[in-house]
C-alpha positions, 0 to 999 in steps of 0.5 A: 478483539472484535475487529469488526466493531474496531473497524467500524469505529475507526471508519466513523471516526476518521469521517467524523474528522474529515468533515463535520460528520455530514454524508452530504459533506463527503459526497459533495467532497469527492464529488469536487475533487472528481470534477477538478481533475476531470476539467483541468487535466494537464499539467499547464492548467494547473494540476499535477500528475504522476505515475508509480509503478512497484513489486515487493516480494518475500524472496526478493535478491537471489541467495547465490548474491548474498546468501539464504540467511539475508535474501530469502523469505519463507517464498509463501503465503503472499509471495509477491506483489505488483503495484500501479498507481496513477496520481493527480495533485490540485490544491494539496490534495491527490486524487489516487487510482491504485491497482494492486496483484497480489500472488498467494501461495500456501505450500504446506496446503497445496493451493494458491489464489490471487487478489486483484484489487482497484482502488480510488482515493483521496488524500491531503493534508489538513493541521492536523496531519494526512487524511485519505479515504477511498473505495474500490473493488477486490477480487480473487482467482486466477490472475496469472500469478502462477505464470509470473512467478514460476517465470522469476524462479526459472530467471534466478534458479528457484524451484519451480512452484506447481499449486493448483487454484482455489476453485472459488472465484469472488468479488467484494467491496473495498473501504479504505481510510486512513489517517497520519497525525503529526506528534511532532515536526522539527525542520525536515524532521516529523514524527507521527501517528498512523492509523488505517483501516480496510475492509473488505465485503465478500473477498479478501483480508480486511485488516487494521493497522497502527503505531507511529513514523518517524521521517526525514526529508530534507526539501533540497538537496544538490543539483535539485536532488531529494532524499526522504527515509522513513521508518515505522513499527506498530501493530496489523491485525487481519479479520474476516478471513475465510478458509483459504485466507485464514492460513496466510494472514495473521496479526502481531507487531510489523515494522518498515522502513523505506529510502526514497531519492529522486530530482525535485518534481521530475522522478523519484525512486524507492526501497523498502523492507518490511517485517511482518508485514502480513502477520506470518513472519516473513520479511518483504524486500520491494523496489518501486519508480514514480515519473511525474508532471511536476508531482512531488509525492515521495514514496510513501509505507502506507501504499505498499503495507496491503492487501 
């Protein structure tokens, strides 16, 4: 499959559904959203906002507690990731600012690099389902990943991993599109499709994803608490990989589950497990925490299936 052609086709389809196909309409949409959030940026004026911090790792829980077969992945390739999100909501549309720090290692060839990504996007709902589109920048190099990884290894008693960083440092552009059409809905249970494309120029692996997701989300539980369960499965494929990234990313069937719970309009936490998230057959375990000022956006698997 030619993933470059597929990504271009998917992006064209996405923007065709999102607007009438006019670039001026797309530009007007982004400018309108930015203006609305800059002029009304407090809960009292009608804009809700929330912050999220997240972390995932292929070696999330130390084997002294659960045993090596359950707790550990390969501790290689995409070995750990950190995520920060700031979101503003207005009239059922979210303006999202995401920062991702991904620590990449290749034990067999003895090198490492970090990916640092900043992305701005708009997420909304239509009668077809959820849509999202955004743009950002990505860079690779030494961004403290080795120190973070070995600090974690020291705390958990794992072996120190000393790998040299690749000499090349690059920056590039990220273009991200996503759609999740609703296929079946019954009260608080929904089945939907998902398709996403993340295209990066100059640095970092681009990828396409597609599959199905089932979600159960009772709106209210006792004492104002909420509970949300998601599960998805589908295909992932990485393309435009350079010689350093090519051994770290691949393709194939991927699956993920996420449990979220919290108090309505205040906070929520999520825990998830993924399989083959980056095409290298490693499991990943993650956790995130969201604190909001009237924000109601729950944890989403599309946020963490990245870079």
